[in-house]
C-alpha positions as CSV (number, residue, x, y, z in Angstrom):
1,M,28.4,40.8,37.0
2,S,30.2,42.7,34.1
3,V,30.9,41.7,31.0
4,P,34.4,42.8,30.3
5,I,35.0,44.7,27.2
6,I,37.6,45.8,24.8
7,E,38.6,48.9,24.0
8,N,36.3,50.1,20.5
9,W,35.7,52.6,18.9
10,S,33.5,54.0,15.7
11,K,33.0,56.7,13.3
12,I,29.0,56.7,13.0
13,T,26.5,59.3,11.2
14,A,23.9,59.2,12.7
15,E,20.6,62.0,12.9
16,I,19.8,62.9,16.7
17,R,15.7,61.3,16.9
18,G,15.9,62.9,21.5
19,I,18.0,64.0,24.1
20,T,16.7,63.0,27.4
21,E,19.1,63.7,30.5
22,S,20.7,60.0,32.0
23,K,18.9,58.6,34.7
24,E,21.6,56.2,35.5
25,I,25.0,58.4,35.2
26,S,25.3,61.2,36.0
27,G,26.5,64.2,34.5
28,F,25.1,62.3,31.4
29,S,22.6,62.7,28.4
30,E,20.8,59.6,26.7
31,V,20.9,60.9,22.9
32,E,18.8,58.8,20.5
33,L,20.4,58.2,17.0
34,K,19.3,56.8,14.4
35,V,22.3,55.6,12.7
36,D,22.9,55.8,8.9
37,R,26.6,54.2,8.3
38,V,29.0,52.9,10.7
39,E,32.8,53.0,10.0
40,P,36.1,51.8,11.8
41,V,38.4,53.7,13.2
42,D,41.8,53.5,12.7
43,D,44.0,50.5,15.3
44,F,40.0,50.1,17.0
45,P,38.3,47.3,16.8
46,S,34.5,48.3,15.8
47,L,32.0,46.7,17.3
48,L,28.8,48.6,16.5
49,N,28.4,47.3,12.4
50,E,24.9,45.9,13.3
51,T,23.7,49.1,14.7
52,A,23.6,50.5,10.6
53,G,19.5,51.4,9.7
54,T,19.0,50.7,13.8
55,N,18.0,53.6,16.2
56,L,20.4,53.3,19.5
57,V,21.1,55.3,22.9
58,V,24.1,56.9,23.1
59,H,25.6,58.4,26.6
60,F,27.0,62.1,26.0
61,P,28.3,64.1,28.5
62,S,25.4,66.4,29.5
63,D,28.2,69.6,28.8
64,L,29.0,69.0,25.8
65,V,24.9,68.7,24.7
66,E,25.0,72.2,26.4
67,N,28.0,73.7,24.4
68,T,27.6,72.2,21.2
69,R,23.6,72.9,21.1
70,I,22.8,69.7,19.5
71,S,19.1,68.7,19.1
72,P,16.9,66.3,17.6
73,G,16.8,66.8,13.9
74,N,20.5,67.5,13.7
75,Q,22.5,65.2,11.7
76,V,25.9,64.7,13.3
77,S,28.9,62.3,12.9
78,C,30.8,61.2,15.9
79,W,33.2,58.2,17.3
80,V,31.0,55.5,20.0
81,R,32.3,52.4,22.1
82,K,30.7,50.1,23.5
83,A,30.6,49.7,26.8
84,G,28.7,46.6,28.0
85,L,25.9,45.0,26.5
86,S,23.3,47.8,25.5
87,R,25.8,50.7,26.9
88,Y,27.4,52.9,24.0
89,F,29.4,56.4,24.9
90,V,30.6,58.8,22.7
91,H,34.3,60.6,22.3
92,R,34.1,64.1,24.1
93,E,36.8,65.1,21.4
94,H,35.4,63.6,18.4
95,V,31.8,64.9,17.5
96,R,30.7,67.3,14.1
97,K,27.6,68.6,13.7
98,L,26.9,68.0,10.2
99,D,24.1,70.2,8.2
100,S,23.3,70.5,4.8
101,G,25.8,73.3,3.9
102,G,28.7,71.7,4.9
103,T,30.0,71.1,8.2
104,T,30.3,72.1,11.5
105,N,33.2,71.3,13.3
106,L,32.4,71.3,17.2
107,A,35.2,69.8,19.1
108,D,39.0,68.1,17.4
109,Y,37.4,65.5,15.2
110,S,39.7,63.0,13.1
C-alpha cells in the first residue's frame, strides 16, 4: 500500500556525509545529508521543516552526482521533496554546491 503525498518542495542547505549507489532505484544514488537549514519554496508546501539538524538520505540521479562532482564534506543547497514516508528526491535543476569562497552554480538554480 502506498501513501499519497502532495506535490511539495523545500530548499535545504546541508553537508554531504556520504554517497552510495541506490540498491532500490536504478540510476540513483543515495546521498546522506546533514541538514543545516530548511526554507520554503514559493507556491509549494514544505514538508521537511522537521529535518533541520538531522541526517536525511536523499535520492540524487547518479549522473548528476558524477557531473557535479559533489562528494562527502561538500556543502550544498538544493530543492528536496518528500515522496513517501521515508523517501526523498532532489530536484535535478535546483542544486548548488557551496564553498567557503562563495557558490558554484551546478544547475539552473533558483
